[in-house]
N, C-alpha and C positions, 0 to 999 in steps of 0.2 A: 268536407263538412255535410251532412245530411241530415232529413228529419225523417221521425216515424212515432208511433206511439200504440198505446194500448187500448186497440181495438175495437175489445168486447166492451171497453164502454160507450162505445158508438152504437153496439147492434150485437146478437146474438152469432148470427149465422156467419159462418164464413162469407156470403155471398155478398150482405150489406157490409163486412168489414172490409174487403176487399173496395166495394163501391167508394166508400166515405175514403179511403186512401189515394183512389184512383180522381177522386171529387178535388181534394187537396193540392194534385199533382205531386204527391210523392209515390214515393220506390218502394218503400219498406213499412211493415209494421212490427210491433214487438208482439208476439202471441202471446195471447196468455191462457183463454178460454174459449172453446168453440161451443155454443151451445150451453154453456153451463160447465162444462168439464175440460179440467187443464189440459193443454196440447201432449203432457208427456203420460198424461192418462186414458185418453180416449184409446179407442182400438186399433188394429192396425189395417184394419178396413177404411175405418173411418178416417185414420191418419192419409191412407192412401188418396181417399179423395180429396183430401184436403189440400194433399201435395198436387193434385191435377188442377185444380179450380186457380190456387196458387202460380201454377208454372203457365196456365192459360192466359192468365191474366199481368204475366210479367211482374208480379209482385213477390219480392223477398221477405223474408222473417230473420231480421237484423240480430233479432235476441230472443230465446224461451224465457219468459215469463214463469219461471218454475216457482215450486214451492218447497224446494229442497232447503231444507235447515232453517223453514222458515218460523216466525214468530208463534203458529200454532203448535208448533213441534217442541215439547220439556224436554232440556237435554240431561236429566234425572233420568230419563226414562229411555231404556236400549231399544224400545221399539221405535223413538226418532229417529235415532240411527240407522236402524236397519231398511226404515222407510226411504229415508233420505238418499241413502245409498242406493236401493232400488229402483227412485224416481231417476237418479243420475244414470243408472245405465238404460234406463230404457230410454232417456232423452238423446244419449249422446247419437245413436244409430240414425234416429230420426233428424238430429241436427247437422249429422253427415250427408245425409240425402238431401236436407234442402239448402246445404252449403251456410249454414248459419255457426258464425264464430264464438260469439256469446250466451250465457246461461246464466241468469241473473239467481242469486243465492242469498243464504242469510247465515248466520251465524246461531239459530236455536233463538227458543224464546227467552223471557227474564223471567225467572222463578221471582214471582211477587212476592212470596213469604221468606226469603232469603236476603240477608243487607249484600251490597255489590262484591263485596271483598270475600272471593270463594276460591283459591287457589287450585285446588283439587279441582272441581269442576272445571276452573278455565283450563288446566291441563287436558282435561277428558274432550273438552270441545275442542280446543286447538288440534289433537290428533287426531281426531275423526275429521275436520276438515280438511287438514293435510292429505290425510287416504285420499278424498274425495278430487282433491288439485291435483293428484297425482294423475288418478284418473284421466282429468280432462288435459294434464301435458302429453300424455299417450294418445291421446285421440287430438290433439292439435286444436283445441277450443279454450278458451278465457273463463274463470267461475269471477264473475261481476259481482262483489259482495253491498249488496245495498243498506244503507244507512236508514234503516228502519227499525220496528221498534223490538229489536233483537242483541242480543247478549252483548256482543261486541260493539253496540252501538249506541250501551245505555251512559256513556260518558265519554270525554277526550280524552281521559287516559286508558281505557279501554282501547279508542279506536289506535291509538298511538302504538299499544301494547299487541295488537292484530296484522297490524301493517309490519312490527319488527320481528314477530314471530313467522309468520307465513312469508317467507321470500322465493316469489317464484313468481317467473315475466308471464305466469298462466295464472295469476291471481290478481285481479286489480279491484277500484272500487267505482260501484254507478252511483252517482251523487245524483240525491233527490233534493230540489229544493225547497219541497215543503215540509220533510218530513222531520227534520229539526224542531218546527215548532210545536211540536205535540210532546216531544221528549225531554224528560227529565236530565240535567247533566247528574249523574248518579255519584258525586263525587263529595267525601268529606260525611259529616253527619246531614240526617234530612233535618226542615224541609231542604228540599234541594232547588234550587234554580232551574229554568227551561233553558235548553241550549239556545243558542242561536244559528239561523242559517251562516253566517258568516263566519263564525267560528269552527262550526263543526268544518267548513272549505276548509279552513287554514289549514286544519288536523290532516284532510286526506287529500290535499290537492294534487301533491306529487304522484297520486296514484291513480287519479282518474282516466277513467278509460271512455266513460260513458256517464250521459246527464238524463236525468229525469225531471222533467218541467211541472212542478205543482204549484201552487200558492193558497194561500187562506192565512188565517189566524184562529188561536187556539180559544175556545169560550171556556168550557171547566171539563174536570174530570169525571169520569163513568166509572161504574163497576167491573166493566170490561177491560181489554187490554187497550183499548183505542179511546181516547176523550175524545169530546164532543168536540168537533171544528165547524170554522165556516170556510168552507172553500171558494175561489173566486177565479174569474181570469186572469193570466200571465201578467204582473206587475201590477196589480192592485192589491194585494196581500202583504202578509210580513216576512215573506220568504225571499225578498231582495234578489229576486228573479232574475232584473235588467243589471245589478251589480255584478252578479256571479255570471252571468252570462258575459258581458265585458269584460271581465275579467280572464274569463276564459280564452275569449277570441283575443286579447291583448297577449297575453299568453301563447299564442299559438295551437289552440286547441281546434282541432278538423274531424273531431270523431262526431259522434248522432247525439239529438235531441230529442228526448221521448215522451210525449206530453200522457200527461196522466192526470187528466182534469179531476177527477173525484168528485164533482157537480151534478150527475145526475141528470134525469130530466126539469132543467129550468128555462131551456129556451125556446119561447114558442115564438114561432111567425105569425099567428094567427088564432084565432080561438080554438078551431077546428083540428089544431093538432093533438094527436093523441100521445100517449106516454113516448113510445117506440119513435115516433118521427122527431120528439123533443129531445129525448135523447140522443139519437141522430145528428140534431141539428144543435146541440148544445157541442158536440165532441168539434164537429165541423166550425164552428164558430170559433172554439177555442184555439183551432190549427192555424187558423186564418189571423186571430188575434197575435200567436205567440209569433207568425213570421213578419207581421206587420212589427213587432216589438223588436225581431231582429235586423230588420231594414235599418229600423231608428238607430239600435245602437252602431251597425257596421257606416250608417254617414255621420255620425258620430265621432266614431274613431279616425274615418279619412279627414275629418276637419282640424283632429288634432296636431 
C-alpha cells in the first residue's frame, strides 16, 4: 500500500509538487498538470526537465492523470476520439521512460440533451475504448477508468455494462470516493436519484486497482457539467471514505491511495499566508489527515 496525490492541487511548479510530496514522506505523485499544462501535452523539452527533477528527487509518478476520453470530450464528435488517441500515443513513451504503469482515463462526456438509452452511441464508445485498451496491452500499462462525470459512470447499470464489455487485464477501475456524490444515477425516468459512494463501490469493487480520496457534500446543480460541491477533509463529508477504505483493507487491497482534495486555498496558518501558500498547506494538511485516518482504521482492524 502506498500514498500519492494530485500534486498540482498543491502547486503549479514541479519543484513545489516534489517538495510537498517529500514533506509528507511519500515517494509517489499522480501527475496531472505542470505549470497549468497536462503531462501528456507539455513539450518534449519540458518533459525531459520534469523527468530529470523527479529522478534527482527520487520521486516516482505512479499514474498519469490524463484527459484521455474525459468528461470534456463529446462522444458524438469524431474529434474527441482522435484527440484521445493522440493523447494516449504521446503518453505511452513518457510513461515507459518514467516507469509509470497506470494512466487515468474515462469514457467520454455525457451528452445532456440525450436520454441514457443510446445503444449505437454506447457501441461506438466501447469500440474506441477497446482500441485504446489494446494499445495499453501492447505497452504493458493499465488503463484505469475513473468513476467521474463520464458516459459509463452515469448509472450503476452502465458501470456493470462497461466491466462486462471490456474484458482485459489492462482495463481496471480507479475508484473516487467523492465523485458519486455529484452524479445522478440515470436509470429509469427522471428525476433521478443521486448515486451513493457505497452503491457505486459495490458495482466496481472487484475491478478496483487504484483509489482517489475525495470527500464532500452536494450543494446544488449548476448550468455546467459539475454541480456545486462543498469539499472537505477526508472522513468529514458524505463520501463514506472511512467505510470504503476499511472495506478495501479488510479485503486485502494493497494498491495506491491518491488524495485529490478539490478544496483550494482554504487552510491558513496565519494571516500572512498568501493564496499559493494556503493552497500548498491545504494539500499538506489533507495528506496528514488522511494518514491519520488510515492509522485509525488499521488500529480498529487489529482490534477485531
